[in-house]
N, C-alpha and C positions, 0 to 999 in steps of 0.2 A: 444511509444506504441501503437498495436493494442490488442483491446478489445476482449478476445474470451470468456468470460465466465462472468457471472453478477450473484453473490450471496447474498443473506440478509447477513448480519453482523451474525446471527445465524447461517446461512448456512455456511457461512468463517467458524465459530468456529469448527460447527463438520468436516469440508474438512479438515481444519490444525489436527484436532485431530486424524484421518484416513489415509491422505495420505499426512502428511507434517509436523509430529510433532515439527521439528524444528523450526517453526513459533512461537511456543508456547514458550513464556520468562522463562526460567531456571537461576534463580539468583544463584543456588546452584549449577552449574556447575562449572569445574575449569576453561571453557574460560568464559572468561568475557563476550565476542561476544553475547553468547548466552543468555543472560538477556536483550537483543535488538529484539528480538524477535514481530513481528508484529500483533499475535492474541492475543490481552492484555483482550479479555474480554471471561468469562466464561458465556457461556448462555445457561448452565445446570441448572442455578438458574435464578428465576424471581424475582427481576430486574437482568440483567445480572450483574456479579462479575468482578469486574478488579482482573488483576491477577498480582501478585508482578514483578515488572517489574521497565523501567526508568519513566513510568509516574506514575504522583499523582494523587491524588484526585481533584486537581484542572482542571486537564484535560478529567474528564467525560461526564460534559455538551456538550467540544467542540468534543469529541471522537464518543460519540452516537446521535451527531446531525445529523449523515448523516442515511440513509438506506441501503444502498447497497455496494458490495466491488467489485470491477473490476480486473480481473485476465487478465492473458495475456501469451502466449507459446510466443510472436513477441515483443519484447523490445529493447531497447538499455538502458545500465547500465555504466553509465562512472565513478562511484566511485568516489575516489578523483583525476582521473585522467580528467584535464579540456579538453575539445576539443572544440575549435572555432565553430560556427555557422556560417552557409554562411547568409548575411547580409540582400539576402532576407527573412528569415525564424525570424528575429529578433523579428519581432512582433509580433510571438507567445509567446513568450517566460514570465510564469510568475514565480516569486521566490513562495513559499512555497506551502500551504497548498489549497483545495480548489478551483482548476484549473474547473471554469463552463465555461468558454466562447468558443465559435465555432470558433474562428480566425482560426485554422488550416483546416478548413473545402477546403479553394482554396486549396491546397495544398496535401488532400487525393489522395492517386494513385499514387503519387510521389515515395514512398520507395517502393522498391521491397521485401519483407521479403522470397524469396526463395535465 
């Protein structure tokens, strides 16, 4: 992923409402996937309220521990299709959330986004 925009979480909530409402979970929708949106906090209130979705109240502390949301117009999404990563890139792989290391700096510029 190439980061193309950085928003605060409140700005992201506003962005999702205006530009991408499908990011807001909607568990009343007949398509069960709509319950999985990632704009899970309503920042029109203070403190922000957790919207109904797949996260529970036990996730609030972790969910709100960051300050920014990273957006990208240039990214790779593999979904459920596993594709092997070249051996020389294995060292930058981290499973899960909270990726905060800079192991990929030596590889910057290797991928052409165009």
